[in-house]
N, C-alpha and C positions, 0 to 999 in steps of 0.2 A: 505495499500500499503506500509504504513513504516514497520509495523510489520512482513508482509507475505513477502513482495517482495525484503527485504532488507538483504541480506545474513549477513551482522554483527550484527543483532539484536539480535537474541539469546546471543552472546557473549557478548554485551552489557548489558542486560538485568539481566543475571546472575552475571556480575560482578558489577553494578550498584544499585541492590536489595539486601535485605537479604533473599532471597528465600530460599536460603540454610539452613540457622538457624532456619527459620520461621519451615521448612519444618521437621524438626530434633524434633520439642515441640511436646509435649503430650497434645495437646489442643482440639483435634476435639472428637465427640460423636460418629465417626467410625472409624474402623482402616485404616489407609493409606497404603494399601498394593495393590499398583499400581507398574507399571514399569517404569523403570528409564526413565526420559523426555529425549529425544533428539533433539525436534523440537520444535516449538512455539505453533503448533497445539494439542501438548499433554499436554498444561497446561489447568489447570482446573479452573474454577470462584468459587467462592463461592457467 
């Protein structure tokens, strides 16, 4: 409920976490050639 039904969670998540910085690091074994994430449902877990 908190993640998917709160319209402000997406903005909070990107403001409170270093996800933008971490996503720009070259640390994965596969290329991160994914489209821009515009909603919580587009985030992927490891």
